[in-house]
N, C-alpha and C positions, 0 to 999 in steps of 0.2 A: 551577417558578419563578416568582415573583412577577414581573407586568411593573413597567419603571419606565417612567414617564409624565410626573409632575412631582410635584417633591419639595420641599416647603418643611419648614426645620428651621434652630433656632440650628447653627453650625458650629462645632467643639471646633476652638482655635486649638493645634496641635504641632510648637512652632518648633525641629525636632531635625532634620536632616539625614542621611541615610544609615540609614534606621530600616530596618532588616534584618528579617527573618521570624522567624528566632529571637526579637526584640527584642518583634515582635507576637504570638508564640503561642510561647515554650519551651518546649523540646524533652521535658519531662517532661508533659506533654500530646499527647505524640503516639502515644500505645500504641491510641489508638481511630478508626476509622475511618468514625464516627456524624457527621455532620456542625452535629449538636445538643449541646449543653452548654459548646464551646468558650467563651464566652462570657465565662463564671467565667474564664478563662485570658488574657484579653487585655492586652496589654502588665502582665502580673501583679508581674514585677519591678519597675515602675515603680508599678503603681499600689497595689501592697501591700509593708509594711516584713517585715522578718525575721519580727518575733512572730505574722502574718499580719495583723496591723490595717491599714488603707486608710491611703494618703499623702495626707494633705490639699493637698498643694500640687501632686498631677499633675491636670493638668487634667479627666481624665474622671472624675474624684472631687472633683470641686468643683459647688454646687447646680446653677448654670446650665448646666453644658455634662454632666448626668449623663443624658440623654434626649438628647444629640445622634446625630444620624443622618448629618451632614457632619462630616469630616473635613479641616482644613486644614494640611496636611503641609510639611516642610521637602523641600529635592531629592533626588531619586534614592531614592524610597520603596520598600521591600519590595526592598529589596536580597539578598544570599546567597544561601540554599539555596532549594531550588524548592518547598516544604513548600505543600500545597493548603490545607492547614489555616490558613494566615494568613487567607487571604479567608473562609476557614470561620468562623474567631474573630470577625472583623469584626462577617459577617452575623449571627451567634449573637447578639452586643453590641446587635446595630441599627443599625450602619453600612451605610448603603446606596452610599455615594458618598465617594469619596476625592478632594481634588483638590490638586496639586503641580507641579513647573517640571519630572519627569521621573521616569518608575517601571523598576524593573526589569524586565528583556522578561517574563520566565514569570511572575510576580506580576501583570502587567498583565492578559496571556493570561487567567489563572486568574481575576483579577475578572470580568470578563466570561460564564465559562461558571457561574457562583455566584450571577449577578443585581446585582453589584455597577457600579457606574459610575468608572471613574477619567477623572478628566478632568486634562487638563496643559495651563498658562495659561502664560504669561510671567511672569518673575522682577516685573514691574513689578506685573501683574496676581493676581499673587501676594500683591500686601504689601497693596494694598487690599483684596484680604478675608481676610489676617491680621488688617488694621484694625476691619472688619465683625466678624469673630469675636470681636475683643478685647472688645466689648460686650457680651458675654454676651446672659440673654434678652432685653437690651433691643433686639435685632435677629438676625433672621432672614432666611436666603439660601434663593432658589427656584431650584432645577434645574432648566429646563426640556427634557425630554429632543428631543421634536418639534424646536423652535425654534435647540435648540444652544444655549443661553442661560445664562448665570447673571445671576437681579435681584438687587440689592443692598437694603437696608432704606430706602436714599435715594432709590429709584429708578436705580442705574447699572445698566448692563449689559457683559457680559465675554461675550464670544460664544466658542466651541469646538469646534475641528474633532473631526470624530468616520468612522468608517470605516460605510459604508451598512451593510453587511453588519451590523456590531457593533449598531449602532443600531437596526436592524429587529431582531435577534433580543432585546432588552432590550424594546424597545417592546411586543412580542408574546407575552414571557415564555419565551422558546424557549431549554432548553441543551440540547448535543447530544443526548440524548433526545429530547425535544421535536422538533427537528432532522429526527431519524429518523424518529419517528412520522407528521410531515408528507407522508412517502415511502409509508406502510404500502399505500394502496391497488396501487404501483406495484410494491412489491417483496413484495406479496400474489401480482401478477397474475402477472410473476418465476417465482412458486413455486411455481404452478400448473403453470404452463406447463413449467417444468424437470420435474415431476410427470408429466407426460400424454409428456413424451419420454422417461423411465425405463421407463415401462410400456409404450409403443409397439413 
């Protein structure tokens, strides 16, 4: 998993509340267990028209936001089913950070397991971030995980709270497998002792 330290990017404003995981990645894309390739299906029912052409009104299809790595979204992001394909699709598209006033618990936890930073802010701060994001390519946000702050294009700062263990994992690029591998020497030692005891 890639480390998350400082992320600087244009932020795409998605002023929709209750974006569920089926909106993030519709069910027809759930046939795979691969984490790659799902970016094409991200928000597909909003990104594309019925004939398969792009919907020019959807934010991620607008030139200023095509390469956005930050998403500023409405309340209760990631609600609905527990599909882990939702953060996989966001990550595959290039989004490393989602900012909202609240997240569904399972989606929130799945983000950390996949290297995405979900940030919870107050409604007032979210409005400020929407204002910045609305400026498109004329304004970038900087998300500094170590300092736990979001810096706006005009020098404003928003502090965010984060569990220290989750912060440690993101800063060091540690998913569940990475955390287990850190314990490899202790696991090997235990296995060796267990094997010796079985032969004694």
